N, C-alpha and C positions, 0 to 999 in steps of 0.2 A: 400189614404195615410193620410192626415190632416181629422181635424173637426175643422170647425172655432167656437170660444166661443166667442167673441168680436174682433171687429176695431174699432175702434176710432183715433179720432183728440186731442189730447190736446194741449192747446194753452195758453199764459198768466205767470203771473209770481207767481202765488198762489197753483200751481198745489201739491199733494201730494197723493204718493199710498204706501203701505204697503202689505206685504205677507209673512203670518205666515210660508213658505217652507211645509205646510200639502196637497197644491193641485200639480193634477198629471200633468196639464197644462202647455207649456211652453210657455212663453212671448217675442217678439220679436218687437223689438224698430228701428223707422230710426229715429236720430233728421235732421228737414229740417230745423233752425232757433235757432243761440243762443246754448244757450248749457243745461244742469241740471246735477243732481248729484244722484246716486246712493250707498245705503250701501248695500252690494251684502255680506251676510257671515261673517257682520263685518270688511271688504274691502270697501276702500271709490272708486267709478270710475266713472270720468265723461268725459263724454259724449257730443261728440260736432257735430255741423253741419254737416253732410254726413257720419256718422258713425252709423253702423250699432251694436246693441247691443241683445244676444240671453242668455235669461235666463235659465238653464234647470228645467220639473218638480222636484218640492220638493225643491228648491230653496228660501232660508230665505233672504230677502232684503225691504226696502223699499227706496225711490226717492223721490225726491223735486226739487223746482226750485232753483237757485238762487238769493239771495237779489238783487229785483234789478234787475234781468237781465230777461228782455223776452224770452222764446221758445217759438216752437210749436213741437212737433214731430207727427209720426203714432206710435201707436201699435195694435200690437195684440196677439190674446190667442187665442191656440189651442190646441188638442189634437192628438196624434198620435195612428192610429190603431195598435194591437197587430204586436210586427212583423217587422211592416213598417217600424219602424226608424231607420234601420241594411242598407236599401235602401241608405241611405247618413250621410256619418258617422260625417257631422255635428252637426249629434242629438242624437249621441249616446254618447258622453262625458257628463260628469255629470259637467264638470265646464264653467263658465259663458262664452263669444266670446264676444269680443268686436274689431271690426277693421274699420279703412275708406274705402270707396269704390270708384273702379275704373264705378261702372258701377252704379254712383249715380243716373242718371239721367231716365233709365233704370226702377231700382228703385222703386226711388218716384213714376215716372206711372204705375206700376204695384199695388201699396197701394193708388194712389189718388184714382184709379178705385173701388179697394174693395172696398175702405173707402163709395163714392160716391155711391153705388148699396149696400150697405148693410144699409147705413142709411134712402136711397129709397126705401128701404125692394121691390129692383124689384125681378121679379121670378127669381127662381134658383140660385139668389144672393151669395148662400153661399156654391153652386157647384162651380161659376165665383171663386168668390173670394178664395176656397182650389185649384184650379189649378193658381190664380195667386200668391200664396205663395206657393206655390211647386217650380214654376218659378224663385218664388226669391230665394230661400233656393240652387237652384241646381246654379242657376248662381253665387252666392256669396261663394258653394263651389267650382266652378271651379277656379273662383278669387284665392280664399286659397292656389287652389294646382297650380297657376301659379304665385305665389305669386317671382317663382325667377326675374321677370323683372325687369330688373336696374331703380333705383330710375331716371334716363337719360330717359328710354323709357316710365317714368310716366309724366316727364317735355314735353316731346314733343307733349304727348296726349293734356295735360292741352292749349299748347300752337294754338293746332288744335283746339283744341274748343276754345279756343279765337278767333280766326281767323273765325271759325264760326260767334260766338256772333255777331261781327262788320260785319258780309258780307252774315247774312242768307237769309235777303231777293233777294239778287240775285245768279245765278246760281255757283255751288262750286263744283270743282273736285278734284280728288286724282293727278293732275298735280300740283295745285293750293296748297295743302296743302304738296304733296311733297316740292315742293319751300317755302312754309312757315319755314320748320324742313330741310332743306336742303337734302334730300331723296330721292330716286326714287316713281315716285308715285304708283309703287305697293306693295313698304315696305312700304309708310304712311298709305294704304290702309289699310294693312294689319294687322298694327302696332293698330290701330285705332279701328280693328273691336274687335281681342281678349280683347285687353285692355277695351273695353265699352260696349262690349254685341252688338252693331250698326250698321250695314251698315254708310259709311259717308251719303250717302242718307236720310237713315231712321231716323239718328239724325236729322240732318235738318230741314227734318217736323216734326222731333217731338218737336225742338222750335220753327218751323211756328205755329204751332198750338198750342201751350203753351201761343205765342203770341196771334196771335188767339182767346183765352179765355178772355184776362184779354181785348182786342178790344172791342169785343162782351159785356163784361159786363159793361165796363166804356167808351167807346167811340160814340162819336152821326154819326159815320161810318156807313152805312151798310151794308151786308155782300159783298155785291158784291165791296165794298168800300177796303173793311180787305183784300179780298181774292186778290182784285190787287196788293196793297200797300203791302203785303207777299210776292210778283212775281206769284201770280199765275191767268195764262191769261185767266182761263177754268174755270169757274167758279161750273162746275160740277166737274170737277174734285176733286175739293176742298171742295166741299160739303161731296162727297164718299170719301174723305181720314178723313175728320173730325169726321164721322160718325161712319166708321171705328176703330180712334182711342179714340174718347169720349164714344161713344154709343149712340152720341143725336145729332142731326142736326145743323147745326151754329145759328138758329133761335131758339132753343132751350135755348141757352145757353144765349140769349140777354133776358132771362126774368125778369132778375133781372136791367135792366134798370128804371129811373124813367120813369113815364106813359107821351106818347107823345113820343117819341124820334124815330127815325125813324129805321126799319130793310131794 
């Protein structure tokens, strides 16, 4: 369906990009920190953390950082196969599209994985990246079609995410989250899944694995100690889940530690 052209990560306060509108590739951007500005067909558009921006093929634009504002984003350029774009209405519009997404964590994980494999030149990285970007577009399309969800529902999901952020090292159940937002457990689980694209368990594991990546790179803890800290008493299960999520073993993620630190 898609053919990736580039996958990159931009960081800092001196980014600039320009497109004269003659290229047939789509551009997709997810801002993960700060904000930046685009002039799209002479229309000024601010893109902030948590927002996706899709620029159709042959769109004239230029983008730049905002003075003194640090930003980070993932950017993908891709082509669609002839006739395939009609399978996703999001790709048929000739106007740019921007929205803040409830699927943020899931979409960020997809782009991080696509970028890492692309940069490392892993076998079949392009094919895997195409699958991840396609999944991203499907999730975004689904969310846009379900935008009838009330702001109250979004606020409840954010409250559940906050609760998970404070208690992710513990066992978290739908009963706890239901009590957190004063609804039934089943309603809480259904709402969370529909608004985030992940089950409660999947989201909790994702939070833990992101924390594990940071700890394996920055702390002096062993893999077993990191696993225990995050609530995984079975180290082999932690290894299996970590590799399934990231494509690498925990030890491989610890390679940036200063020499002499223990694994």
